[in-house]
N, C-alpha and C positions, 0 to 999 in steps of 0.2 A: 366193346360190348356193353349193353345197357344192364342196369341193375334195378329190379323191382323188389322193394322191401316188404316182407310180410310182417304185419304188426300184431298178429293174433296173440302172441304170448305176453305182450304188454297188458292186453285185456285179461289173459289168464291170471296174471299176478293180481290185478284189481279184483277179479271175481273170487279169488281165493279168500279174500276178506270181506267180500260184498261191500267194498269201499268205493270212494270216488276217485281214488288215485291208485296207480298211475294212469294218466290220461292217454288213451290210444291215439286220439286226434292230434295231440301235441307231439307225440312220437312220430306221427306221419309227417307233420310239418318240419320237424327237425331232420328227418330222413331226406325230405325234399331239399332242404337248405344245404345238406351235406352232399347233394349231387344225385340222389336216387331219381330214376326216370319214371317210376311208378310206385303205387302203393297197393299192396295185396291184402285182402282180409277174407276170412272164411266165416260166413254166417251159417252156423250149424243148426240142425233141427233142435238140439237140446240146449242151444244158446250157452254153451259152456264157456265161451270167451267173448267174442264180438256180439254186440246187441244191435237191434234196429236203430237205436239212438246213435250209436257210433257210426253206423253206415250212412245215416242221413246227414250227420255233421261232416263226415268225410267227403260226401258228394258236394257239399256246399263250399268247403274250404281248400281242398287240395288243388294244385294248379297243374299237376302232371296227369297221369292216367290212373284211374281207379279200376282195379281188377277185383271183381267179386267172385270168390270161389263158392260153389254151392252144389247141392245135390239136385237131381232132376225130378223134383217134386212140384206139385201144383202150388203149394205154399210158396216155394222159392221163386217160381215163375211170376207169381203175383208181386212179390217183393222186388224182383228185378225190373219189372215193367214200371213200378212206381218210382224206384230210385234212379233207374237208368244209369248204371255204371258204364264206363267206357268199354269194359270187357267183362264178360261172364265166363268163368272157367268152370266147366262141368267136371265134377269129381265124384268118385264113389264115397259113400259115407256109411259107417257102421257105428251104432251107439257105444259099443264096448271098446272101440279102438282108442289108443292114446293119440295117434296121429294117422293120417291117411296111409294105408298099407300098400296100395298099388294103383296102377292105372285103371281107368274106367273100362269095363268090358263093353266094347262098342258093337261088335259083330252081332251078338245075340239081342241087342237092344236097338238095332239100326232103325227099325220102323218108328219106334217111340222117339228116338233121338232126332230123327229127321223132322218130325212134326214139332218137337220141342224147340229145336234150333230155329225152325221157320218162325215160330212165335217171337223168339228173342230178336231175330233180325227185323221183323216187322216193327219192333220198338226202337230200331236204330242201334242195336247193341252188337258189337263184335263178339263172336263166339269162339272160345278155345275149349279144347278137351285135353284133360290130363290123361296121358296114355303111356303104357309100357312101350319099350323099344322093340315092338314087333311090327313087321311090315304089313301083315294082314289087318291088324288093328288100325294102323295109320291110314291104310287105304279106305277102311270103313269110315274113319273120321271125315275124310274128304268126301266120300259119297253121301254122308249124312248132312253135309253142308257146312262143316266147321271152317272158319277162316284161318285158324292157326291151331297148333298143338303145343302142349308142354310135355316134353319127354321126361318120364320118371327116371331120375338118376339115383333112386334109393338103393338098388342092388350094387351099383358102382360104389356108392358111398359106404355101404356096409360090408364090402368085400373084406375077407379076413387075410387073404394072401395077395401078393403082388400079381401072381398069375391070374387069379380070379378078377382082380381089379382091371387088369389090362383086357381081359376077355369082355367084361361088361362095358369098358370104355369103347371097345371096338363096336359093340352092339349099339351104343348110343350114337357113335359117329355114323355108322351105316344107316341108322334110322333117320338121323338128321338129313343126310344126303338124299335119302329116298323121299322124305317129306317135302323137301325143297323141289324135287323133281316133279312133284304133284302140284306145285304152286302154293303150298302151305307155308305160312310164316312159322318159324320154329323157335320155341323157347324151351328152357329146361329147368329142372329144379327138384328138390327133395334130398335132404341129407347133406347138401353141400356146405362146406365150411372153409376156414382159412387154410387148411392143410391139403384139401383135395380138389379145390376149385380150378386150379390153373390148367390141368389137362382138358377140362371141359371148355375153358375159355379158348383153347386152340382150335376148337371145331368151328370153322368159319360159317357154316350154315346156321348156327345158333346165334340169334340176334339179341336175346335177353335171358338173364337168369333170375329166377325168383328164389330169394333166400330170406329166411326169417329167423329160425331158432338160433343159428350160430351168431348172427349179428346181435340179437337181443341178449344172448348169454355173454358176449363180449362187452356189450354196453353196460351190463350190471357192474363191471369193474372199470371199464375205460370211458364210459359215457357214450351215448348214442351217436353223436356227431362224429366222434373219433372212430367208432366201430364201423360206421358206414364208409367213412373215408378210407379206412384201411382195406375194406373189401373192394372198394372201387380201384384202389391202387393195384390190387392183384388182378382185377379184370382188365386193366390197361396194359399189363406186361405181356 
């Protein structure tokens, strides 16, 4: 299974002091050297972590796959067309949230998303949608023209009991199987860490995991190269 490393929180640390360090682009290069198959970053409307400068440099220097998470706004569409990341992941965004709270509501926005995705594809960009493990939402992703989906594993990761965890794991597994049956590539992420990732790894239909905070948190103590390698070891078991 492939690993895409989200570097947002390297930028969070930098922005906390409005400083030049730590450098998100260097973090991306270290993650690649450690074996990551892609780099993920979220350019938010409030620019709380990643900045346009980071995005432009990432596009120039990384050698794997650049995945830009963004809201479905005209501002972000313009940015995506200019930067041309390999993948755009459409996500919900709220100014007051600490992190993304759930998957994108696709059904009610299908008309808007269909035209939005069409514009991204015209620019040669692969389009992903971050979505909850609900079959009706996944079907709407396919109808809107998405190439792939990223299943939200947040409820699985946050489960308080083993019974809840197993129930949410079943939802993720069934969603992955359904998405593959529709011809969609399937990724997953949100809340995954060194303790809960392996049951997700066992879902054959999922080809890539997007993991950020857990790796960056481990890297504070162990170093980024070691943190990425430890996660990759878990993904290969």
